[in-house]
C-alpha positions as CSV (number, residue, x, y, z in Angstrom):
1,M,-65.0,42.5,63.6
2,A,-65.9,44.9,66.3
3,R,-68.8,46.2,68.4
4,R,-69.3,49.6,69.8
5,A,-69.7,50.0,73.5
6,A,-72.8,51.9,74.6
7,A,-72.3,55.5,75.6
8,G,-75.3,56.6,77.6
9,G,-76.9,60.0,77.4
10,T,-75.0,62.8,75.7
11,G,-71.6,61.4,76.6
12,P,-68.7,60.7,74.2
13,K,-68.9,58.3,71.4
14,G,-68.3,54.8,72.7
15,A,-65.2,52.8,71.7
16,R,-65.6,49.9,69.3
17,R,-64.3,46.8,71.0
18,P,-62.6,43.9,69.3
19,E,-64.4,40.6,68.8
20,V,-61.5,38.2,68.2
21,R,-62.6,34.8,67.0
22,L,-59.5,32.6,66.6
23,P,-59.4,29.7,64.2
24,R,-58.0,26.3,65.2
25,L,-54.4,27.1,66.2
26,E,-51.2,25.2,65.7
27,V,-48.9,25.0,68.7
28,F,-45.6,26.9,68.0
29,G,-42.5,25.7,69.7
30,G,-39.8,27.8,68.1
31,G,-38.3,31.2,68.7
32,L,-38.9,34.6,67.2
33,E,-37.1,36.0,64.2
34,P,-36.9,39.5,62.8
35,D,-39.6,40.1,60.2
36,G,-41.1,36.7,60.9
37,D,-44.6,35.7,59.8
38,Y,-46.7,34.0,62.4
39,D,-50.2,33.0,61.4
40,G,-52.7,30.9,63.3
41,L,-50.2,29.9,66.0
42,E,-50.5,29.3,69.7
43,F,-47.5,30.4,71.9
44,R,-48.2,28.8,75.3
45,E,-46.0,29.4,78.3
46,A,-43.2,30.2,75.8
47,D,-40.0,31.9,77.1
48,L,-39.5,34.7,74.6
49,A,-37.3,36.8,76.8
50,G,-34.5,38.7,75.0
51,Q,-35.6,37.5,71.6
52,D,-35.8,39.7,68.5
53,G,-39.1,39.7,66.6
54,G,-38.7,43.2,65.2
55,G,-41.0,43.8,62.2
56,A,-42.7,40.5,62.7
57,R,-46.4,39.9,61.8
58,F,-48.7,38.0,64.2
59,M,-52.2,37.2,62.8
60,D,-54.9,35.1,64.4
61,C,-52.4,34.1,67.2
62,A,-52.8,33.4,70.9
63,L,-49.9,34.2,73.3
64,T,-50.7,32.6,76.7
65,G,-48.6,32.9,79.8
66,C,-45.5,33.9,77.8
67,A,-42.4,35.6,79.2
68,L,-41.5,38.8,77.3
69,D,-38.7,40.3,79.3
70,E,-36.7,42.6,77.1
71,T,-38.3,41.0,74.0
72,R,-37.8,43.2,70.9
73,L,-41.0,43.7,68.9
74,R,-40.4,47.1,67.4
75,H,-42.4,47.7,64.3
76,A,-44.3,44.4,64.8
77,R,-47.9,44.0,63.6
78,V,-50.2,42.2,66.0
79,L,-53.6,41.6,64.3
80,D,-56.6,39.7,65.5
81,C,-54.8,38.2,68.4
82,V,-55.4,37.4,72.1
83,L,-52.6,37.9,74.6
84,S,-53.4,36.4,77.9
85,G,-51.4,36.3,81.1
86,I,-48.2,37.6,79.4
87,R,-45.5,39.0,81.7
88,G,-42.3,40.8,81.3
89,V,-40.2,43.9,82.0
90,G,-38.8,46.2,79.2
91,T,-40.8,44.7,76.3
92,D,-40.2,46.8,73.3
93,L,-43.3,47.4,71.1
94,A,-42.2,50.9,69.9
95,E,-43.9,51.9,66.6
96,A,-45.8,48.6,66.5
97,T,-49.4,48.2,65.2
98,L,-52.0,46.5,67.4
99,R,-55.4,46.0,65.7
100,D,-58.3,43.9,67.0
101,V,-56.3,42.7,70.0
102,E,-57.3,41.5,73.4
103,L,-54.7,41.9,76.2
104,L,-55.9,40.0,79.3
105,D,-54.4,39.8,82.8
106,A,-51.0,41.1,81.7
107,R,-48.2,41.8,84.3
108,L,-45.8,44.2,82.5
109,G,-43.3,46.8,83.5
110,G,-41.6,49.5,81.4
111,T,-43.4,48.4,78.2
112,Q,-42.4,50.6,75.3
113,L,-45.3,51.5,73.0
114,H,-44.1,55.0,72.0
115,G,-45.2,55.9,68.4
116,A,-47.4,52.7,68.3
117,V,-50.8,52.6,66.7
118,L,-53.6,50.8,68.6
119,E,-57.0,50.3,67.0
120,R,-59.8,48.3,68.6
121,V,-57.8,47.0,71.5
122,L,-59.2,45.8,74.9
123,V,-56.9,45.8,77.9
124,R,-58.6,43.9,80.6
125,G,-57.3,43.0,84.1
126,G,-53.7,42.8,85.2
127,K,-51.2,45.5,86.1
128,I,-48.9,47.5,83.9
129,D,-46.2,49.8,85.4
130,Y,-44.5,52.7,83.5
131,L,-46.3,52.2,80.2
132,N,-44.8,54.4,77.5
133,F,-47.4,55.7,75.1
134,R,-45.6,58.8,74.1
135,R,-46.7,60.0,70.6
136,A,-48.8,56.9,70.2
137,K,-52.2,56.9,68.4
138,L,-55.0,55.1,70.3
139,R,-58.4,54.7,68.6
140,D,-61.2,52.6,70.0
141,V,-59.2,51.4,73.0
142,V,-60.8,50.2,76.3
143,F,-58.9,49.8,79.5
144,E,-61.0,47.7,81.8
145,S,-60.4,46.5,85.4
146,C,-56.7,47.0,85.2
147,V,-54.1,49.0,87.1
148,L,-51.9,51.5,85.2
149,V,-49.0,52.9,87.2
150,E,-47.5,56.1,85.8
151,P,-48.7,55.6,82.3
152,D,-47.1,58.2,79.9
153,F,-49.5,59.5,77.2
154,G,-47.2,62.5,76.5
155,G,-47.9,63.8,72.9
156,A,-50.3,60.9,72.2
157,R,-53.6,61.1,70.3
158,L,-56.5,59.4,72.0
159,E,-59.8,59.0,70.2
160,R,-62.8,57.0,71.6
161,V,-60.8,55.7,74.5
162,E,-62.6,54.4,77.7
163,F,-61.3,53.7,81.2
164,V,-63.7,51.3,82.9
165,D,-63.1,50.3,86.5
166,C,-59.5,51.1,85.8
167,T,-57.0,52.6,88.2
168,L,-54.7,55.3,86.8
169,K,-51.9,56.3,89.1
170,A,-49.8,59.4,88.3
171,A,-50.8,59.5,84.6
172,D,-49.0,62.0,82.3
173,F,-51.1,63.6,79.6
174,S,-48.6,66.3,78.7
175,A,-49.2,67.6,75.1
176,A,-51.7,64.8,74.5
177,T,-54.8,65.3,72.3
178,L,-58.0,63.7,73.5
179,T,-61.3,63.2,71.5
180,D,-64.3,61.4,73.0
181,V,-62.2,60.0,75.9
182,D,-64.4,58.7,78.8
183,L,-62.8,58.8,82.2
184,R,-66.1,58.8,84.2
185,R,-66.0,55.1,85.1
186,A,-62.4,55.0,86.1
187,A,-62.1,53.4,89.6
188,S,-59.3,55.9,90.4
189,L,-58.0,58.9,88.4
190,E,-54.7,60.5,89.4
191,V,-53.1,62.9,86.9
192,A,-49.5,63.9,87.7
193,R,-48.9,66.1,84.6
194,G,-50.9,67.5,81.7
195,V,-54.3,67.9,83.5
196,G,-54.9,70.9,81.3
197,R,-54.8,68.6,78.2
198,L,-58.0,66.8,79.3
199,A,-60.1,68.9,77.0
200,G,-62.0,66.4,74.9
201,A,-62.4,64.0,77.8
202,V,-65.4,63.5,80.0
203,I,-65.0,63.2,83.8
204,S,-67.5,62.8,86.7
205,P,-68.3,65.6,89.2
206,S,-66.4,63.7,92.0
207,Q,-63.4,63.4,89.7
208,L,-63.5,67.1,89.1
209,L,-63.3,67.7,92.9
210,D,-60.4,65.3,93.1
211,L,-58.5,67.0,90.3
212,A,-59.2,70.5,91.5
213,P,-55.9,71.0,93.3
214,V,-53.9,69.8,90.3
215,L,-56.0,72.1,88.0
216,A,-55.5,75.0,90.3
217,A,-51.7,74.4,90.4
218,E,-51.5,74.1,86.7
219,M,-53.4,77.4,86.2
220,G,-51.3,79.2,88.8
221,I,-54.2,79.7,91.2
222,R,-53.4,79.9,94.9
223,V,-56.0,78.4,97.2
224,E,-55.8,79.7,100.8
225,G,-58.1,79.2,103.7
């Protein structure tokens, strides 16, 4: 189930946010296995560092305070789940599917989500460094009150994506395709590469002024006093 965020005026279409309602969960105390099937489970303060859950399916699960350093979740499917307070460096979610997921107060670094598919995902709070979204597909995704340091959206497709009170530092949009992307409410917007690919996004007048030097440089315009 999802609800659409309001988009005032003639702005872009608002993203549909997930509304995750978890059932009564069973506490899970084991480890991950490739192609495992995890349904209606609670992973609380679990140390999953270095484990291999490639191709696994997580449905109606809660991961709370878990360590995911170098955890391999390539091709995993994460459906109707809440991930809260997770932490880790080098978590591999390449080509994974995340649908109807809430990611809350995460502390992650070097997370691999290249080629992943995200639909109706809310990322709220926390700080994620060097997030790799290259060639990923993001639809109905909201980044809210979080810090993204050097996120890489190179070659990604973003549709109905919102950045709300979110800080983007040195973002890379090279070769990205944007449709109905709302950057107006970002707390800070810094684009290192690919500023010319922001067609399909909406920014505020003040953000346009901030981006003017980068736009001029990309277009080969010299600005002299």
